[in-house]
N, C-alpha and C positions, 0 to 999 in steps of 0.2 A: 567266191573263193571258199574252198572247203575248210571247215574248221576241225576236220578229223583226218587221220591217216589210217590206212589199212596196213596191218602187219602182213608180212609175207605169208604167215600161217593163215591169217583171216582171209587173204585173197585165195589161197588154196581151198579153204573151207567153202567159200562161195562157188568156186569151180566144181567142187564135189557135190554141193547141193544142187546146182544147176544140172549137172550130168545125171544125177539120180532121178530128179523130177522129169527131165527131158526124155528119159527112157520111155515114159508113158505119154507125155504131153509137153511139147516145146513151148507152146504159148503159156502154159501154167508155170513152167520153169522161169520164163522171162518175167511173168507177173510176180513170182515170189522174190526173185532177185530185186525187182523194182521196189517191192515192199521193204526189203531189207535196207536198200539204199535210202529210202524215205526215213527209215528209223535212224540210220547213221546221220542224216541231215538234222533230224530232230535232236539227237544227242549232241551233235556239234553246236547247235544253236542254244541248247539248254544244258550245259555241263552240270553234272551232278544228278540228272534225272536217272532213275533206276534205283536199285537197292544193293546195299552191301549184303553179303550172305556169309557172315562169319561162321555159320554152321557148316558151310561148304568149303571155305578156304580162308586162310589168313592173308593171302595175297591182296594187295590194295586195288581191287577191281570192283566194278559195279556191273550189275546184271539188268538187262532190259529185255522183256519177252516180246517176241514178234511171232504170233501164232504158236506153232510147236517148237520154235527155235528160240535160243537165247543169244543175245548179243552181249558179249563180255568185253568190257573196255576199261581202260585206265584214263583217268582225267589228270592232266598236268596243268600248270598255270597258263600254258600257252596253247595247248592242242589236246585233242582227244585221240587216243590210239585204240582202234578196234583191235583187240587181241585175238578174239575168236568168235565164230558163229557156229553153234552146234545145236543138236537136238536137245530139248529140255529133259528128255527121259534118260539121257546118258548118265553114266556115273561121273558127275561133275568134279568131285574131289580128285579122283584118279586122273581124269582128263586134264585138269588144270595143273596137277602136280607134274605130269609129263610135259605139258605144253610150256609151263613157266619156269621149270627148274633147269632148263638146258643152259 
């Protein structure tokens, strides 16, 4: 039983990541998505792992790095919501402002 849910935005993020990597190598795209889902499972099994980044956002989210990507999630008392999966080099404050202020 999954202890996390993917937001619609996070699901779209995964599609975009897979599409981008698959342009060069479909097997590598599958492997990256597998690594990300392993991270989701780990987060679901250990809520609270990761880091708050108050220097990046005041939103109540945690960050967990997976290679060059960041898994951004919200921990509630019952479930983990994966809010976003994005490149760590991105302008995270602007990205989260647009993603979470809707």
